[in-house]
C-alpha positions as CSV (number, residue, x, y, z in Angstrom):
1,M,0.2,0.0,-0.2
2,T,1.2,3.1,-0.9
3,L,0.7,6.4,1.1
4,E,-1.2,7.7,-1.3
5,A,-3.8,4.9,-0.8
6,L,-3.8,5.0,3.0
7,T,-6.8,6.8,3.8
8,F,-8.5,7.4,7.3
9,P,-11.1,5.5,8.3
10,D,-14.5,5.8,9.0
11,L,-15.0,6.3,12.7
12,P,-18.3,5.6,14.6
13,S,-20.9,8.3,15.1
14,D,-22.1,6.7,18.1
15,T,-19.2,7.6,20.7
16,T,-20.7,7.3,23.4
17,T,-19.0,6.1,26.9
18,P,-20.2,2.4,27.5
19,E,-22.0,1.9,30.4
20,P,-20.5,2.7,34.0
21,G,-20.3,0.0,37.0
22,Q,-19.2,-3.3,36.7
23,I,-18.8,-5.4,33.6
24,R,-18.6,-8.9,32.9
25,L,-16.0,-10.2,30.7
26,G,-17.2,-11.9,27.4
27,S,-20.3,-9.6,27.6
28,E,-21.8,-7.4,25.1
29,G,-20.8,-3.9,27.5
30,H,-16.9,-6.0,27.9
31,K,-17.0,-5.8,23.9
32,K,-18.4,-2.0,23.7
33,L,-16.1,-1.2,26.1
34,F,-12.4,-2.1,24.5
35,C,-14.1,-1.4,20.7
36,H,-14.6,1.9,21.8
37,T,-11.7,2.6,23.9
38,L,-9.6,2.0,20.9
39,L,-11.9,3.9,18.1
40,T,-12.9,7.2,20.5
41,T,-8.7,7.6,21.1
42,F,-7.7,7.9,17.4
43,D,-5.1,10.3,16.7
44,P,-5.4,10.9,13.2
45,Y,-1.7,12.6,12.7
46,K,-0.5,11.9,9.0
47,P,3.4,10.8,8.3
48,A,3.2,13.0,5.2
49,V,3.3,16.1,7.4
50,I,5.6,15.3,10.2
51,D,8.2,17.7,10.4
52,W,11.5,15.7,11.2
53,P,13.8,17.3,13.2
54,K,17.2,18.3,12.0
55,L,19.6,16.1,14.3
56,T,23.1,17.3,15.5
57,P,25.9,15.0,13.5
58,D,26.3,12.8,16.8
59,T,22.7,12.1,17.5
60,L,22.2,11.2,13.6
61,A,25.1,8.8,13.6
62,R,23.7,7.3,16.5
63,L,20.3,6.9,15.2
64,T,21.2,5.7,11.5
65,S,23.6,2.9,13.4
66,L,20.8,1.4,15.1
67,P,20.4,-2.3,13.8
68,I,16.8,-2.3,14.1
69,W,15.1,-0.4,11.2
70,D,14.8,-3.4,8.5
71,I,13.2,-5.4,11.1
72,A,10.7,-2.6,12.2
73,V,9.8,-1.8,8.6
74,Q,9.0,-5.3,7.9
75,T,7.8,-6.2,11.2
76,E,4.9,-3.0,10.8
77,G,4.2,-4.3,7.0
78,R,3.3,-7.8,8.4
79,A,1.1,-6.7,11.5
80,G,-1.0,-4.7,9.1
81,L,-1.5,-7.4,6.7
82,N,-2.2,-10.0,9.5
83,V,-4.8,-7.7,11.4
84,A,-6.5,-6.0,8.3
85,T,-6.7,-10.3,6.8
86,Y,-8.5,-11.1,10.1
87,G,-10.7,-8.3,10.4
88,E,-12.3,-9.3,6.9
89,T,-13.2,-12.6,8.7
90,V,-15.1,-10.7,11.4
91,P,-18.9,-10.5,11.2
92,N,-19.6,-8.2,13.8
93,P,-19.8,-4.6,12.5
94,L,-18.4,-2.5,15.6
95,L,-16.0,-5.3,16.1
96,R,-14.8,-5.3,12.6
97,Q,-14.5,-1.4,12.5
98,A,-12.2,-1.4,15.6
99,I,-9.7,-4.6,14.0
100,A,-9.9,-2.3,10.5
101,L,-8.9,1.0,12.6
102,N,-6.2,-1.3,14.2
103,A,-4.4,-2.4,11.0
104,F,-4.9,1.1,9.3
105,E,-2.6,2.4,12.5
106,E,-0.3,-0.8,11.8
107,R,0.1,0.7,8.0
108,R,0.7,3.8,9.5
109,H,3.5,2.9,11.5
110,K,5.3,1.7,8.6
111,H,4.9,4.6,6.4
112,V,6.2,6.8,9.8
113,L,9.5,4.9,9.6
114,H,9.5,4.7,6.2
115,N,9.3,8.5,6.0
116,M,11.5,8.9,8.8
117,V,14.7,6.8,7.3
118,E,14.2,8.3,4.4
119,A,14.4,12.1,6.1
120,Y,17.6,10.3,7.9
121,G,19.5,8.8,5.0
122,I,19.0,5.4,6.3
123,K,19.7,3.0,4.2
124,L,16.8,-0.3,4.1
125,A,17.1,-3.7,2.5
126,P,14.8,-4.3,0.1
127,E,11.3,-5.4,1.7
128,P,10.1,-8.8,1.1
129,E,7.0,-9.5,-0.5
130,Y,4.1,-9.8,2.4
131,I,2.2,-12.7,2.2
132,V,-1.7,-13.0,2.9
133,P,-2.2,-15.4,6.0
134,R,-3.5,-18.6,5.5
135,D,-4.6,-18.9,8.9
136,P,-6.1,-15.4,9.6
137,E,-6.5,-15.9,13.1
138,W,-3.2,-17.5,13.7
139,A,-1.9,-14.5,12.2
140,F,-3.9,-12.1,14.5
141,M,-2.9,-13.7,17.3
142,V,0.8,-14.0,16.6
143,T,0.6,-10.1,15.9
144,G,-1.0,-9.3,19.3
145,Y,0.8,-11.4,21.4
146,S,4.4,-10.3,19.7
147,E,3.2,-6.7,20.3
148,C,2.5,-7.7,23.9
149,I,6.1,-8.5,24.1
150,D,7.8,-5.7,22.2
151,S,5.4,-2.9,23.6
152,F,6.8,-3.8,27.0
153,F,10.2,-3.5,26.2
154,A,10.0,-0.7,23.9
155,F,8.0,1.5,26.5
156,G,11.2,0.7,28.6
157,L,13.8,1.7,25.9
158,F,12.0,4.7,24.6
159,E,11.9,6.3,28.3
160,T,15.7,5.0,28.7
161,A,16.9,7.0,25.3
162,C,14.4,10.0,26.7
163,R,16.5,10.0,30.2
164,S,19.9,9.4,28.4
165,G,19.4,12.5,25.9
166,F,20.1,9.8,23.1
167,F,16.4,11.2,21.7
168,P,16.3,14.7,21.5
169,P,13.2,16.3,23.0
170,E,11.8,17.1,19.3
171,L,12.5,13.5,18.0
172,V,10.4,12.1,21.6
173,D,7.8,14.1,20.6
174,T,7.4,13.1,17.0
175,F,7.7,9.3,18.3
176,E,5.0,9.7,21.1
177,P,1.9,9.0,19.5
178,V,3.2,5.8,17.8
179,M,4.0,4.5,21.3
180,R,0.6,5.5,22.5
181,E,-1.3,3.6,19.7
182,E,1.0,0.6,20.7
183,G,-0.3,1.1,24.1
184,R,-3.8,0.8,22.7
185,H,-3.3,-2.0,20.6
186,I,-1.9,-4.4,23.3
187,L,-4.9,-3.2,25.5
188,F,-7.5,-4.0,22.8
189,F,-6.1,-7.4,21.8
190,V,-5.6,-9.0,25.5
191,N,-9.5,-8.1,25.8
192,W,-10.4,-9.5,22.4
193,V,-8.6,-12.8,23.7
194,A,-10.8,-12.7,26.7
195,W,-14.1,-11.6,24.9
196,Y,-13.3,-14.2,22.1
197,R,-12.8,-17.2,24.1
198,R,-16.1,-16.3,26.2
199,N,-17.8,-16.4,23.3
200,M,-16.7,-19.5,21.5
201,P,-18.8,-23.3,22.2
202,L,-17.0,-25.1,25.0
203,W,-16.0,-27.6,23.2
204,R,-13.8,-25.1,20.9
205,R,-12.0,-23.8,24.0
206,P,-9.5,-26.4,24.7
207,W,-8.4,-26.1,21.2
208,F,-7.9,-22.2,21.6
209,A,-5.8,-22.8,24.5
210,L,-3.5,-25.0,22.7
211,K,-3.5,-22.3,20.1
212,I,-2.6,-19.6,22.3
213,A,0.4,-21.8,24.0
214,A,1.7,-22.6,20.0
215,V,1.6,-18.8,19.4
216,W,3.9,-18.4,22.5
217,A,5.8,-21.0,21.7
218,F,6.8,-19.8,18.3
219,L,7.5,-16.5,19.4
220,V,10.1,-17.6,21.9
221,W,11.4,-19.8,19.3
222,E,11.7,-16.7,17.1
223,R,13.0,-14.7,19.9
224,I,15.6,-16.6,20.9
225,G,17.1,-17.3,17.4
226,I,18.8,-15.0,14.9
227,A,16.9,-13.6,12.1
228,K,18.7,-13.4,8.5
229,D,18.2,-10.1,6.7
230,V,18.0,-10.3,2.9
231,S,21.5,-9.8,2.2
232,G,22.1,-12.8,4.5
233,A,24.1,-10.8,7.2
234,P,22.9,-11.8,10.9
235,Q,20.7,-9.6,12.4
236,D,19.4,-9.5,15.9
237,N,15.4,-10.1,16.0
238,N,15.3,-9.3,19.8
239,F,16.7,-5.5,19.9
240,T,13.0,-4.9,22.2
241,V,14.9,-7.0,25.2
242,S,18.6,-6.3,24.5
243,G,18.6,-2.8,23.3
244,A,19.6,-1.1,25.9
245,Q,23.5,-1.8,25.1
246,E,22.7,-0.6,21.6
247,L,21.5,2.7,23.2
248,G,25.1,3.0,24.7
249,V,23.0,3.5,28.2
250,D,24.9,2.3,31.2
251,I,21.6,0.3,32.9
252,S,21.7,-2.6,34.5
253,V,19.1,-5.3,33.1
254,A,17.5,-4.8,36.7
255,E,17.2,-1.0,36.3
256,L,15.7,-1.7,32.7
257,M,13.0,-4.1,34.0
258,D,11.9,-1.2,36.8
259,T,11.8,1.1,33.7
260,C,9.6,-1.2,31.4
261,L,7.5,-2.3,34.5
262,A,7.1,1.5,35.2
263,E,6.1,2.6,31.8
264,N,4.0,0.1,31.0
265,D,1.8,0.6,34.2
266,R,2.1,4.6,33.3
267,R,1.1,4.1,29.7
268,L,-1.7,1.8,30.4
269,G,-2.9,3.2,33.7
270,V,-4.6,6.1,31.6
271,Y,-7.4,3.5,30.4
272,D,-10.6,2.2,31.8
273,A,-9.8,0.0,34.8
274,R,-12.3,-1.9,34.1
275,L,-10.0,-3.0,30.8
276,L,-8.1,-6.0,31.1
277,R,-4.1,-5.4,30.8
278,P,-1.2,-7.7,29.5
279,K,-0.1,-10.0,32.4
280,F,2.1,-12.5,31.3
281,V,5.0,-10.6,30.1
282,P,5.0,-8.3,33.1
283,G,4.7,-11.2,35.6
284,M,7.5,-12.9,34.0
285,V,9.6,-10.1,34.4
286,R,8.6,-9.5,37.9
287,L,9.4,-13.2,38.4
288,A,12.8,-12.7,37.1
289,H,12.9,-9.3,39.0
290,R,13.5,-11.1,42.0
291,F,16.4,-12.8,41.3
292,M,18.5,-9.5,40.5
293,R,20.0,-6.8,42.3
294,N,20.5,-3.4,41.0
295,P,24.2,-2.5,41.3
296,E,25.3,0.3,43.0
297,R,25.8,3.2,41.2
298,A,29.2,5.1,41.4
């Protein structure tokens, strides 16, 4: 999809806040709440009119040296296709509209990255062909759970880069809408999983649980391996987990975990408290954190 073809989606005319009070997971009220939360917090910025700030030579060199841009662009390209393909299979109008907006925003992230690398002279490898997934539900779940992992660590890395001065304030302001959208996406996804599971027949639920386990197994396998870019050079597929060193920041793993947990809570804490939050990745990080100590800083 070209930038010119990236048109803003139609938003619902009914933006009424879902009913107050407790909601039952899997209920109609639950579906309305997580769909309306995504739809009514849409930010209509346009990648084509982003004014990319001029960077100092040192900052530009640091930015262009990060080994993430090929993977980032390709990940957003696949995510947009995966989400859009699944959305086409959804019969419910409100849910279908929310998923279509999710797909639009994923595609817009790709254009933001494309415009940024062009503005700063970053060379990308040729993109692969994005193939329509044969199993749309599987592809949507892989994208959703992958974002639950990547966004958690990206929140912490982004904040670390801001504090260290790696990203100048102007660049921080430019990327902040993208970070907010990642938070909205994972919030929408984990609530969709809970709603979807509770609305399927009982006989399907064990199979769905196995499918979730298979998705996690695939994502773990993907992240402990080394991805090859199209040129055959090794490229780390794990930047959001190991990226502090690439940012040149003197920070321990325990300190980075603290930042990720705090930023995850801060970014997701602004939304309706009745919505579920991702639990698995923050829970595993908190568990690992018990066995670590922050070294004393000089």
